[in-house]
Every structure is written in C-alpha cells, then in structure tokens.
N, C-alpha and C positions, 0 to 999 in steps of 0.2 A: 326419761326426763332428766335434764341436768340441773345443777343448783341454780344457775341464773334463770332458767325457765320457771323454776319453782318460786324464786323470789319475785319475779315479774307477776306471776299469777297471784301471789299473796297481796302484792301492792294493788293490783287491779281490783281485788275483792275488798280492799280497804283495811287490810291487816298490817300492823306494824311489823317491820322486819328487824328484830333485835339480834344481838350477837348470839344469844343462846339458840334462837330459831335457826340462824345460819349454821351453828355448830351441829344441830340435829340434822339438818339437810346434808351437811358434809359427811357426817357419820354414815348415813345411809347410802350416800353416793359412793363413798369409798369402800363400803362393805360389799363383799360378794355373798349373795344369797340373803336369806331372811334373817332378821335379828329381832330379839324380844325387847320389851321395854326395860327389863332388867339389864340387858347388855348395854343399852343406851345410858341408863342411870349410872352404871359402873364407869363407863367412858366419861360422862360429864363430871362425876364426882372426882375424877383424877385431875380435872381442870378448874373446878370451882369449889370453893369452900362449902357453900350451901347450894343445894339444889332440891327443889320441891318435886316429889314424885307426882303430885297432882298436876303440876304444870306440865310435866313430861307427858302424862297420859292425855291431858287436854290437847296438847300439840299433836301427838300421834293421831288422835281421832280426827282433829281438824285436817291434818294433811291427808289422811285416808279419805275423808269425805270430799275433799277438793280434788282427789285424783292424783296427788303428788306421790303418795305411797299406796301400795297395794298390800293387802293382808291375807293371811290364811291361818287356820287353826291347826296347830300341831301339838299333840300330846296335851290337849286341854288348855293350851296357852296361845294367845294371839302373837303371830310373828309378822313383821313388817319388812318391806323392801321398797326401794325407789321403783316407781312405775317404769317398766322397761320401755325404752324407745330404741330405735336403731342406732343412735349415736352413743348410748350408754357404753362406757368402757367395757 
C-alpha cells in the first residue's frame, strides 16, 4: 500500500487526514522492514516539539485495524510495517 492509497482509505472511512497522520504513513512507507512505536516516536520528536505517545499508539492501532499497517510481535514488542503490495518500493 502506498501513502496515497492509505490517505484515500482514511478519507473513505471518515477520518481526518492531518499532517501528523501523513508523517506516520510516510515514516512506514519509507522504512524497510518492521518498526516499533518507539522508533516512530523518536522520528516524530525530531520534527515536532510535542508529540503524544497516546496519539501515536491510537493511530498505529487504527492503521493496523484498517489494513494500512501489518504487525508482528518480536521480542515482546509490537512491530509495524506498511502492508505490502506489489508496488511498494
């Protein structure tokens, strides 16, 4: 899934597409392999003065439930990546 497909899906389901939501999508799209919520928080903290971990976790679980992200448990921690499609880089 690419970022534009994810944005379209969010809009179709009635969710607002904010800059931070786009940043989260871009982070996972540009990442190779699975990343943790901690990885994402560190990435966003370098761009924003304040970032709520609760907001990050809510968005990760929303994206996972919608099929935008897929997740796996590694070493007792949930890791996420963009759901793979044939056109993913």
